[in-house]
C-alpha positions as CSV (number, residue, x, y, z in Angstrom):
1,M,64.7,136.3,100.3
2,N,64.0,135.4,103.9
3,R,66.6,134.7,106.5
4,F,66.0,130.9,106.3
5,Q,66.6,130.8,102.5
6,W,69.7,132.9,102.9
7,K,71.2,130.5,105.6
8,S,70.3,127.4,103.6
9,G,71.9,128.8,100.5
10,K,75.1,129.8,102.4
11,T,75.3,126.4,104.1
12,L,74.8,124.6,100.8
13,S,77.5,126.8,99.2
14,I,80.0,126.1,102.0
15,F,79.2,122.4,101.9
16,L,79.8,122.3,98.1
17,L,83.0,124.2,98.4
18,L,84.3,121.9,101.1
19,L,83.3,118.8,99.0
20,F,85.2,120.3,96.0
21,V,88.3,121.0,98.1
22,Y,88.2,117.4,99.6
23,L,87.8,115.8,96.1
24,L,90.7,118.0,94.9
25,I,93.2,117.2,97.6
26,R,92.2,113.7,98.7
27,V,95.0,111.2,98.3
28,R,94.5,108.3,96.0
29,T,96.7,105.3,95.2
30,Y,97.9,104.7,91.6
31,E,99.7,101.8,90.0
32,Y,102.5,101.8,87.5
33,K,104.2,98.7,85.9
34,I,107.3,98.5,83.8
35,T,109.3,95.6,82.3
36,Q,112.8,95.4,80.9
37,F,114.5,92.4,79.2
38,L,118.2,92.0,79.7
39,P,119.7,89.5,77.1
40,K,122.3,87.0,78.2
41,V,122.0,88.0,81.8
42,H,121.2,85.7,84.7
43,P,118.5,87.2,87.0
44,N,120.7,87.2,90.1
45,E,123.1,89.7,88.4
46,P,120.7,92.7,88.2
47,W,119.1,91.6,91.4
48,E,122.4,91.9,93.3
49,F,123.2,95.2,91.6
50,I,119.9,96.8,92.5
51,A,119.8,95.3,96.0
52,D,122.9,97.4,96.8
53,F,121.4,100.9,97.3
54,S,124.7,102.6,96.5
55,N,124.1,101.5,92.9
56,M,120.7,103.4,92.8
57,K,122.5,106.7,92.4
58,S,123.8,105.5,89.0
59,L,120.4,104.2,88.0
60,N,118.1,106.9,89.3
61,P,119.3,110.4,88.5
62,T,117.0,112.1,91.0
63,I,118.7,110.6,94.1
64,K,121.2,113.0,95.6
65,D,122.3,111.5,98.9
66,F,121.5,108.5,101.2
67,T,122.3,106.8,104.5
68,I,121.8,103.2,105.4
69,V,120.2,103.3,108.8
70,A,119.6,99.6,109.5
71,E,120.3,96.2,108.0
72,S,120.0,92.6,108.9
73,G,119.7,89.1,107.3
74,N,121.7,87.1,104.9
75,Y,122.0,86.6,101.1
76,N,118.7,84.8,100.8
77,H,116.7,87.3,102.8
78,W,118.3,90.6,103.5
79,K,116.6,93.6,105.0
80,Y,117.7,97.2,105.2
81,S,116.4,100.7,105.7
82,V,117.7,103.8,104.0
83,D,117.1,107.6,104.4
84,Y,117.6,109.4,101.1
85,T,117.1,112.8,99.5
86,E,116.1,113.3,95.9
87,N,115.1,116.1,93.7
88,L,112.0,116.0,91.6
89,S,112.7,115.4,87.9
90,H,110.3,118.1,86.7
91,W,111.0,120.6,89.5
92,P,114.7,120.0,90.0
93,Y,115.1,122.6,92.7
94,T,112.5,120.9,94.9
95,A,113.9,118.2,97.1
96,N,112.1,115.6,99.2
97,H,113.3,113.4,101.9
98,A,112.3,109.7,102.0
99,T,112.8,106.6,104.1
100,G,112.7,103.2,102.4
101,H,112.5,99.8,103.9
102,F,113.7,97.0,101.6
103,Q,113.5,93.3,101.6
104,V,115.8,91.4,99.3
105,K,114.8,87.8,98.7
106,S,116.1,85.0,96.5
107,G,113.3,82.8,95.4
108,V,112.9,79.5,93.7
109,K,113.6,78.6,90.0
110,D,115.7,81.6,89.2
111,N,113.3,84.2,90.6
112,F,114.6,87.0,92.8
113,Y,112.7,89.8,94.5
114,I,113.2,93.3,96.0
115,T,110.2,94.7,97.8
116,S,110.1,98.0,99.4
117,V,107.9,100.5,101.2
118,H,108.7,104.2,101.2
119,R,107.5,107.3,103.0
120,T,108.4,110.5,101.0
121,C,108.0,113.8,102.7
122,F,107.8,117.3,101.4
123,L,107.9,120.8,103.0
124,N,110.3,119.7,105.8
125,G,108.1,116.7,106.7
126,L,104.8,118.6,106.8
127,Y,103.3,116.5,103.9
128,C,104.1,112.9,103.4
129,L,103.0,110.2,100.9
130,D,103.6,106.4,100.8
131,S,104.6,104.1,98.1
132,E,105.3,100.4,97.6
133,S,107.4,98.5,95.0
134,E,107.9,95.0,94.0
135,F,110.8,94.4,91.7
136,K,111.0,90.8,90.3
137,F,113.9,89.4,88.3
138,S,113.2,86.1,86.5
139,K,114.7,83.9,83.8
140,S,113.1,84.4,80.4
141,N,111.2,81.3,79.3
142,S,111.7,81.9,75.6
143,T,115.2,83.3,75.3
144,N,118.4,83.4,77.2
145,G,118.2,86.4,79.5
146,C,116.4,88.1,82.4
147,V,113.0,89.8,82.7
148,C,113.0,92.6,85.1
149,E,109.5,93.7,86.2
150,E,108.6,96.4,88.6
151,T,105.2,97.3,90.0
152,V,104.9,100.5,91.9
153,L,101.9,101.6,94.0
154,Y,102.1,105.3,94.9
155,E,99.9,107.9,96.7
156,C,99.2,111.2,95.2
157,P,96.6,114.0,95.7
158,A,94.0,113.8,92.9
159,F,94.8,117.2,91.5
160,L,98.5,116.4,91.1
161,S,97.9,112.9,89.6
162,S,99.4,113.8,86.2
163,F,102.5,115.4,87.8
164,C,103.0,112.4,90.1
165,K,102.7,110.0,87.2
166,Q,105.3,111.9,85.2
167,E,107.6,111.7,88.2
168,V,107.1,107.9,88.6
169,V,107.4,107.2,84.9
170,F,110.6,109.4,84.6
171,Q,112.3,107.6,87.5
172,R,111.2,104.0,86.6
173,N,112.2,104.6,82.9
174,A,115.6,106.0,83.9
175,I,116.2,103.0,86.2
176,M,115.3,100.5,83.5
177,K,117.3,102.4,80.8
178,N,120.4,102.6,83.0
179,L,120.0,99.0,84.1
180,H,119.9,98.0,80.4
181,K,123.1,100.1,79.7
182,R,124.8,98.5,82.7
183,F,124.2,94.9,81.6
184,F,123.9,95.1,77.8
185,K,127.1,93.5,76.5
């Protein structure tokens, strides 16, 4: 093998290794949707309950602590920001720190919304990922009650996608299950 072939082969190997590492660690955005029906409940009741972040500790078992850092607005359009710490559900000794910015809006025809953007950081802020959520509370058309729908867009490295999905599914299911317990009468 001559020197040119050796350098070409080495260069190609390095390029393929870097491409593999990039594809492995690149961050992608995923979506998760969940719906919960609450019988005999007006949409503003769960909306008001979830809008108060202090109630999230009773809904989401991974949240450990939080601090409201800013808030403004009124009942029809309230904004607030919160710093919070949570443990991972599948690695409970691993904590992350997040900042969430929430907008709480009442809509028309018994529709209510909570939208939020979050920046979640690991390893003392060295690695951060973003997520967005839209939580909609609306009156059920067919029965007396409320339909709670949440759509979450979350970032995750490709090689951890199944772990991230487990985390999102665990938290969202816990929130909906605990919300149902809270309002089921």
